[in-house]
N, C-alpha and C positions, 0 to 999 in steps of 0.2 A: 424341543430342540435345544433349549438352554442347558438342560442336564447333560445332553450329549456333548455340547461345546465345553462344558466344565470338565468333563472327563478327558477330552482331547487336549484341553489347555494344561491339564496335569501331566501330559506326556504319553497318554495311552492311545493305542489304536482302538477304534470302536466300530462295531458292525451294528447297523440299525436299518429300519425300513421307513423312510420318510413317506409322507402322503402328500398328494397334490399332483397337479398336471402341468405346472409351469416349466418343468424341465424335460417334458416329452419331446423327442424320442430318446434323449440321452439317458434319462432316468424316468421310469414310469412309476406311478404311485405304488408303494409297498414293495418295490424291488429292494433286495438286500444290497446295501452299499457299505464299503469299508473306507473309513476316513482315518488318516494318520496325521499326527502333528506336522505342520508345514514350516519351512524356512521362508518367511514372507518375501525375502529379497530375491528369491528364485521363481516366484509366481509369474506366469505369463498369461496373456490374453488367451482365452479358450480353456483354461484350467477350471475345474469345478472345485470350489472351496467352501468350507464352513466358516462363515464370517458374520459379524454383528454390524448391522447398518441401521442407523437411526432408531436404535432401541429394539430391533428385531433380529433374530438369528436366522440366517438363510443357508441352504445348501444350493448355491447358484454359481453362475459363470463369472469369471473375471472378464470384463468387457473393455477395460482400459487400465493402463499402468502408468503411474506418475512417480518415477523413481526419485526425482529431485525432492519431492515432498513426502516420500515414504507412504504412499497410499495407492489403493486400487479402486476401480469402479466395479460394482457388482450389479449383475442383471440376470433376469431369468432367460429361458431359451425361446421366449416368444417376443423379445424386443423391449420388454419393460425394464427400465433402469431403476434399480433400488437406490443407488447413490454411491457416494465415495466413503471409504473407510480406511483408517490408518493400519499400519502393519500390526499394531498391538491387538487389533480386533480380528485378525486372521488366525483362526484356530487350527484348521486342518485342510488337507487336500484329499479329494476322493481318489483313491488308488484302484478301486475295483467296484464293478456293478454286477451283481449276481455271480460273483467269482471270476468275472472276466476283467483282466487288468485294463486300466485306463491308459491311453497313450500319453507319453511325455511327462510321466510323474517321477521317473528315476532321478535321484539326486536332489529332489525338492523337499524331501522329508527332513525332519530334525529329530534329534534324540535329546531327551531332557538332561 
């Protein structure tokens, strides 16, 4: 996941197949996802982002936003909170799963 995050941080959109069950039913293991660089100031609760939290990179949900401190809380889709991370560690936003566009992603991407 770190290699994917590095490519997104460079400004590239990336397609990959994450594994695991923590995001079911939003993302199932090995489904093709498209992640595009994100403008962290536009992220909202419910967005799926590629972010680094406490030394681990996740493709998880934004569960809370603290705009005054420039950070977001990251959680899986089963209620487990991974923790808070600052805007510098938000690499991308999931814009599609198996080719189907994700809702509410328009205007949240950034260009290098």
